[in-house]
C-alpha positions in Angstrom: 16.7 -3.6 1.8 19.8 -5.0 0.1 21.8 -1.7 0.2 21.1 -1.5 4.0 22.0 -5.1 4.5 25.3 -4.6 2.5 26.3 -1.5 4.5 25.2 -2.3 8.0 24.8 -6.1 8.0 21.3 -5.9 9.3 18.8 -8.7 8.8 15.6 -8.1 6.9 13.6 -8.4 10.1 15.6 -5.6 11.6 15.1 -3.4 8.6 11.4 -4.1 8.6 11.2 -3.6 12.4 11.3 0.2 12.0 8.3 0.3 9.8 6.5 -2.1 12.2 7.2 0.0 15.3 6.2 3.1 13.5 3.0 1.6 12.3 2.1 0.2 15.7 2.6 3.6 17.3 0.0 5.2 14.9 -2.7 2.7 15.9 -4.0 4.6 18.9 -3.5 8.0 17.3 -5.3 7.6 14.0 -8.8 8.1 15.5 -7.5 11.4 17.1 -6.3 12.6 13.7 -9.7 11.6 12.3 -11.5 13.7 15.0 -9.2 16.6 14.1 -10.2 16.3 10.5 -13.9 16.2 11.4 -13.4 19.4 13.3 -11.0 21.4 11.1 -11.2 19.8 7.7 -8.6 18.0 5.6 -6.9 21.1 4.2 -5.6 22.4 7.5 -4.2 19.0 8.3 -2.7 18.1 4.9 -0.8 21.3 4.0 1.7 21.4 6.9 1.8 17.6 6.9 3.1 17.4 3.4 6.0 19.7 4.1 6.9 18.0 7.4 6.6 14.5 5.9 9.0 15.4 3.1 11.6 16.6 5.6 11.1 13.4 7.6 11.6 11.2 4.6 14.7 13.0 3.6 16.1 12.6 7.1 16.3 8.8 6.5 19.4 9.5 4.5 21.2 10.3 7.8 20.8 6.7 9.0 23.9 5.5 11.0 24.9 1.9 11.8 22.8 2.1 14.9 19.5 0.1 14.7 18.1 2.4 17.4 18.8 5.4 15.1 16.9 3.7 12.2 13.9 2.8 14.5 13.9 6.3 15.9 13.6 7.9 12.5 10.6 5.6 11.8 9.0 6.7 15.1 9.3 10.4 14.1 7.9 9.5 10.6 5.0 7.7 12.3 3.8 10.9 14.1 4.3 13.2 11.1 3.0 10.8 8.6 -0.4 10.7 10.3 -1.1 14.1 8.7 -1.0 12.7 5.2 -2.6 9.3 5.8 -5.5 8.1 3.7 -8.1 9.5 6.2 -7.2 13.0 5.0 -7.8 12.3 1.3 -10.8 9.9 1.7 -12.6 12.5 3.9 -12.2 15.2 1.3 -13.5 12.9 -1.5 -16.3 11.3 0.5 -17.6 14.7 1.7 -17.8 15.9 -1.9 -19.1 13.0 -3.9 -22.2 10.8 -3.3 -23.5 9.2 -6.5 -20.0 8.7 -8.0 -18.1 8.2 -4.8 -16.6 4.8 -5.8 -15.0 6.1 -9.0 -14.0 9.4 -7.3 -12.2 7.4 -4.5 -10.6 5.3 -7.3 -9.2 8.3 -9.1 -7.8 9.8 -5.9 -6.3 6.5 -4.6 -4.7 5.9 -8.0 -2.0 8.2 -6.8 -0.8 5.3 -4.5 -0.8 2.9 -7.4 1.1 5.4 -9.6 3.7 5.8 -6.9 3.9 2.0 -6.5 4.7 1.6 -10.3 7.2 4.5 -10.4 9.1 4.2 -7.1 10.8 0.8 -7.5 12.6 1.7 -10.8 13.2 5.3 -9.8 14.6 4.3 -6.4 16.8 1.7 -8.1 18.1 4.4 -10.5 18.7 6.9 -7.7 20.5 4.3 -5.6 22.7 3.2 -8.5 23.6 6.7 -9.5 23.7 8.7 -6.2 23.6 6.1 -3.4 20.8 5.2 -1.1 21.3 8.2 1.2 20.7 10.8 -1.5 17.8 8.6 -2.8 15.9 9.3 0.4 16.4 13.1 -0.1 15.2 13.1 -3.7 12.2 10.9 -2.9 11.2 13.2 0.0 11.5 16.6 -1.5 10.9 15.5 -5.1 7.6 14.2 -3.9 6.7 17.2 -1.7 6.9 20.1 -4.2 4.2 18.9 -6.6 2.1 17.4 -3.9 2.1 20.6 -1.8 1.3 22.8 -4.9 -1.6 20.6 -6.0 -3.0 20.5 -2.4 -2.7 24.3 -2.0 -4.7 25.0 -5.1 -7.1 22.1 -5.4 -7.7 20.5 -1.9 -10.9 22.2 -0.6 -13.2 21.1 2.2 -16.9 20.9 1.3 -19.7 21.8 3.7 -21.5 18.8 5.1 -24.7 17.8 3.4 -27.2 15.2 4.4 -26.8 12.2 2.2 -29.4 10.0 0.6 -29.2 6.5 -1.0 -28.3 7.0 -4.6 -29.1 3.6 -6.2 -31.4 0.8 -5.7 -28.5 -1.5 -6.5 -26.5 -0.3 -3.5 -27.9 -2.0 -0.4 -25.3 -0.2 1.7 -27.1 3.2 1.4 -25.6 6.3 2.9 -26.6 6.9 6.4 -27.8 10.3 7.7 -27.2 9.4 11.3 -24.2 9.9 13.5 -22.5 6.7 14.6 -20.4 6.9 17.7 -17.0 5.2 18.2 -18.6 2.8 20.7 -21.3 1.9 18.2 -18.8 1.4 15.5 -16.8 -1.0 17.7 -19.9 -3.2 18.1 -21.3 -3.0 14.6 -21.1 -6.4 12.9 -20.6 -5.1 9.4 -17.8 -2.8 10.4 -16.1 -5.4 12.5 -16.1 -7.9 9.6 -14.9 -5.2 7.2 -12.1 -4.4 9.7 -11.1 -8.1 9.9 -11.1 -8.4 6.1 -9.0 -5.3 5.8 -6.5 -6.7 8.4 -6.1 -10.0 6.6 -5.7 -8.6 3.1 -3.6 -5.6 4.0 -1.2 -7.7 6.1 -0.7 -10.1 3.2 -0.7 -7.4 0.5 1.6 -4.9 2.2 4.0 -7.7 3.1 4.2 -8.8 -0.5 4.5 -5.2 -1.9 7.3 -4.2 0.5 9.2 -7.5 -0.3 8.1 -7.7 -3.9 11.6 -7.2 -5.5 13.2 -9.9 -3.2 10.3 -12.2 -3.9 10.7 -11.8 -7.7 14.5 -12.3 -7.5 13.8 -15.5 -5.6 11.8 -16.7 -8.6 14.9 -16.2 -10.8 14.6 -12.6 -12.0 17.5 -10.1 -11.9 17.0 -7.1 -9.5 16.7 -4.7 -12.5 14.0 -6.8 -14.1 12.3 -7.4 -10.7 12.1 -3.7 -10.1 10.5 -3.0 -13.4 8.2 -5.9 -13.1 7.1 -4.6 -9.7 5.8 -1.5 -11.5 3.3 -3.7 -13.3 1.7 -4.3 -9.9 1.1 -0.6 -9.6 -0.3 -0.3 -13.1 -2.6 -3.2 -12.4 -3.6 -1.4 -9.2 -4.7 1.7 -11.1 -6.8 -0.4 -13.4 -8.3 -2.2 -10.4 -9.2 1.0 -8.6 -10.9 2.5 -11.7 -12.8 -0.6 -12.8 -13.8 -1.6 -9.2 -14.8 2.0 -8.4 -17.1 2.3 -11.4 -18.6 -1.1 -10.7 -19.3 -0.3 -7.0 -21.2 2.8 -8.0 -23.5 0.8 -10.3 -23.9 -2.6 -8.5 -23.8 -4.0 -5.0 -20.6 -2.6 -3.5 -20.1 -5.5 -1.1 -20.4 -8.1 -3.8 -18.0 -6.3 -6.1 -15.5 -5.8 -3.3 -15.7 -9.4 -2.2 -15.1 -10.8 -5.8 -12.2 -8.4 -6.4 -10.3 -9.3 -3.2 -11.0 -13.1 -3.5 -9.4 -13.0 -7.0 -6.0 -12.3 -5.5 -5.9 -16.0 -4.4 -5.3 -16.9 -8.0 -2.3 -14.6 -8.2 -0.7 -16.1 -5.1 -1.3 -19.5 -6.5 0.3 -18.7 -9.8 3.5 -17.4 -8.1 3.6 -20.6 -6.0 3.5 -23.1 -8.9 5.2 -21.4 -11.9 8.5 -19.8 -12.7 7.6 -18.9 -16.3 8.0 -15.2 -17.0 4.5 -14.8 -18.5 3.0 -16.6 -15.5 4.9 -14.4 -13.1 3.8 -11.3 -14.8 0.2 -12.6 -14.6 0.4 -13.4 -10.9 2.0 -10.0 -10.1 -0.7 -8.2 -12.1 -3.6 -10.1 -10.4 -2.2 -9.5 -6.9 -1.6 -5.8 -7.8 -5.1 -5.4 -9.2 -6.8 -6.9 -6.1 -4.5 -5.4 -3.4 -4.7 -2.0 -5.1 -8.4 -1.9 -4.4 -8.4 -2.8 -0.8 -8.1 0.6 0.7 -10.7 2.0 -1.7 -13.1 -0.8 -0.9 -12.7 -0.2 2.9 -13.2 3.6 2.5 -16.2 3.2 0.3 -18.0 0.6 2.4 -17.1 2.5 5.6 -18.6 5.7 4.3 -21.8 3.9 3.2 -22.2 2.2 6.5 -21.6 5.2 8.8 -22.3 8.3 6.8 -20.1 11.4 6.9 -21.0 13.0 10.3 -18.3 11.1 12.2 -16.5 9.6 9.2 -13.1 11.0 10.2 -13.1 9.4 13.6 -14.5 6.0 12.4 -12.3 5.7 9.4 -9.5 6.7 11.7 -10.2 3.5 13.5 -10.0 1.7 10.1 -6.8 3.5 9.5 -5.4 2.1 12.8 -6.1 -1.4 11.4 -4.3 -0.4 8.2 -1.4 1.0 10.2 -1.2 -2.2 12.2 -1.0 -4.1 8.9 1.6 -1.8 7.5 3.8 -2.8 10.5 3.0 -6.5 10.7 3.0 -7.3 7.0 6.6 -6.4 6.1 7.8 -7.6 9.5 6.2 -11.0 9.2 7.4 -11.3 5.6 10.9 -10.6 6.8 10.6 -13.1 9.6 9.3 -15.8 7.2 12.3 -15.2 5.0 14.8 -15.2 7.8 13.3 -18.4 9.3 12.9 -20.5 6.1 15.2 -18.7 3.6 12.2 -18.4 1.2 9.0 -16.4 0.8 7.1 -19.6 -0.2 5.1 -19.7 3.0 4.0 -16.1 2.6 2.6 -17.0 -0.8 0.9 -20.1 0.6 -0.9 -18.0 3.2 -2.1 -15.6 0.6 -4.4 -18.1 -1.0 -6.8 -18.9 1.9 -6.3 -15.4 3.3 -7.6 -13.8 0.1 -10.6 -16.1 0.0 -11.5 -15.5 3.7 -11.2 -11.7 3.2 -13.6 -11.8 0.3 -16.1 -13.9 2.3 -16.0 -11.4 5.1 -16.6 -8.4 2.8 -19.5 -10.2 1.2 -21.0 -10.8 4.7 -20.9 -7.0 5.4 -24.0 -6.8 3.2 -26.1 -9.2 5.3 -24.7 -8.0 8.6 -25.8 -4.4 8.0 -29.3 -5.6 7.2 -29.3 -7.5 10.5 -28.0 -4.6 12.5 -30.4 -3.1 15.1 -31.8 0.3 14.3 -31.3 1.3 18.0 -27.6 1.2 17.4 -27.8 4.6 15.7 -28.5 7.8 17.4 -29.7 10.9 15.6 -28.5 14.3 16.8 
């Protein structure tokens, strides 16, 4: 953000606006991509998507002083980026694993947390040594080559199998039936899960995108803040693996609710303390909890709906996530521009985390109360 501000004089709201508009434009399209995945599988969508996404990322290095140019690049990225969104990878994992699905999703989604820990210091180093324009190029193509090779050799689509509940401890047993989009939109458990995802993703993504400026506001240098931001990614990896293993063995909704609610403690610590150890603790707690949110959403969605129409229904969830990806950074930027501080963002994180945890916990009882007639068997 700061290099763009320094070169073009843009506000942080303008810089975040491109991501917001791009995310909003994906909201109606994610279910369509999910339907394509249901029909053709994840491999046929992901392979060309990886190459095109890398090219699109590299093109951000051509940004001119025109805000319209910046926003236009984000709109192109929004369309191309749909082919490598989480629906592609969660579909591949969920269609392959049943008993160990929580841990399998955790391992797969750890890639996001690894990137979160590596990208801030790597980006800072690239910008310092090559400039922000070349940094976009290296982040795009440097990411594409290993990702494409790994997907070419290891991303395989599994034939659909009828799933069965795998543990008495998991009340959200796998469903064999096909849930339609209309039924998903009226299912109480899915609606509460979507609302919890919206709250926590909006807060979490807003904090992650603005994490370095938030930490510098607390008195850290940019270099130390960039390295400290990587702790959030490391904590996210630990959160995914621990939470994934626990969700396979115990009540998934209870584990998910407790994990997300814990992030309120991290927001509170950053609000009241400027001690370095306390800041590290707060960043780690938030990273741990926020790092599990997508995994929890994917796991509970697959358990509530089964795999027959998982692509389309999780595409709806991905629309919620895309909305959060746009609103979170934009609202964070607007809060800073309006008040000159991120304090009110951190304040909102405390009740938001607790409410999100309560909603996830209620998914358990809401599914039990759902009417059997809401499911049709083909």
